[in-house]
C-alpha positions, -999 to 999 in steps of 0.1 A, spaced: 277 6 465 286 5 501 267 -15 526 245 4 552 271 1 580 299 15 558 276 43 547 268 53 583 305 53 591 313 75 561 285 99 571 298 101 606 334 108 594 321 135 571 300 152 598 330 152 621 348 174 595 321 201 596 332 233 613 301 246 631 298 283 637 299 296 673 269 311 690 284 346 685 289 341 648 253 328 644 239 358 663 260 383 644 252 369 609 215 367 619 215 403 630 232 413 597 206 395 577 178 411 596 194 446 591 200 441 554 165 427 548 150 457 566 171 482 546 162 464 514 125 465 523 127 503 531 146 509 498 119 491 477 91 508 497 106 542 488 111 532 452 75 520 450 62 552 466 81 575 443 70 556 412 34 556 424 35 594 431 52 600 397 25 580 379 -2 599 398 13 632 388 16 621 351 -19 607 350 -33 637 368 -21 659 340 -44 641 316 -74 637 339 
C-alpha cells in the first residue's frame, strides 16, 4: 500500500490524463438528452393513453 503522498501524486497524474469535454460538447449532449427524454415521455404518454382508452372501450362493452 502506498503512503498518502504517493497516493496523492498518483491521483494527480491520473486526473491529468482525463480529457474533459468542451463547453460546446456539454451543451450539445445535454440538449440531446433533454430532447430524447421529452420524446420518450411523449411516447409513453401516448402508449398509456391508448391502453387506457382501449380498456375503457373493452370494459364499456360489459358494463
